[in-house]
Steps between C-alpha positions, in 0.01 A plus 500: 500500500740758641689518169178535300374777727837678481503497120137614488566798728811607310271531201241685708762746620612569145143538375371719783789742456530505121133473402411858588790628292413269212132591481564874537814542288465223241125444467450874571211464744451776761618403849150557638355252249764241585425539870125479439534186289711321761266610779190373319678171429606465861154569639340244269775255588386507864200293396714194425680459833245311707358291211856413402569383854181294498607331177844435646341325800283286272717439191847525649716811542774387261256462211337838557833677544645354180185596309515853640869538409426385146227761461734766639774404257263539206370832632850639555600401147191674362598830662749567220199531268336776706435822312204644693367552852220248441739225391726564799202483737369172359836321495601629841164387640556145375844505659367626838220242508752221440743651752236513775391141442859382475596683818230323697609164358863584578413557865316167519793323333740636762297320767570169327863567413578661837372191688453578867656849495347681202544845653876453541531356150302787353709755689814352344325488166399864536862597563603359163191649338592846627857449383363420156295820498807699609717355225229554241442859605870580518535345155246755380704785654349605836674609822661209682498644854128585503409159362715324760341683793150442365565131438644453849186645655282290273681181606430575867138583431450200273646253749254610768211524256557153362527351849160644584351417161589133525458467876147641513369328187336155534685221323211405271465852353856629469450595135188705571662677794815574299277639225334733748836595650626583153219750448688757705815465291303499176301806608826684565629408157172608345490842665873575481514615134213745541631635832857538373403673175258741666552566872870417544641638177247782502598625846870424473682473833179555696342209312782265599475612862125440501553153357759422767266624775224278363726193510604584856137537612399169343798327658414639843161326486662161435579393859142563615361297213746220575391482863133498400551227240703279732249543785190423292668209321598346836142526621368332187752218535410446865128496422551244225701277734238495776286180506133556439408279794598180680358185338243317707461776756141574589377856471240653722 
């Protein structure tokens, strides 16, 4: 599973970096149209996360993940046929729907493969996944130092996030919870093209600083949310464990 995820993310790193250049320089689409197409696809893709997790819980995560990867492979191959904004939007939408469903199934599969310590297993898995993205991005020609620093921070964040995601989710609905958890990541991917091609690139240095300040603000809220989630989850667990009453005891 680690090897498969590594290979998949090397491809993602190559695609995410080279796709913008390909669609703007080779297909000759305006950067704004490329960003809009990927944003529309990402937003529609959000709809598949929770249903995909539900299917993974009912039909098995391995089956759903393999089906999603097959659909993504077909969609990626079809991108070489793109000659218009509409075609790019449709094909990218199919890819994002499959990616969201597959991501939820992937999270549920980790629970089974990772046995009694899924969070630790997924943290290790995420390390190799990030390495794959780094190698793919570097292969497409981006700055190594910036990618390394970003990936290091993402590994720390992911390890904590996965521990909470698995620890707070009930065992019988891991797929659904991982689908909901993936909405945040998918939403970021959906909004990123539009934000980068308008606000960030439009404002230049100020745009990058604003984006960094936004990330810092969101990160600062994390500890408070973690404490709230842990506290409320503990209360729910304690309430579920309490007996409803002692058998045979008379009530006034």
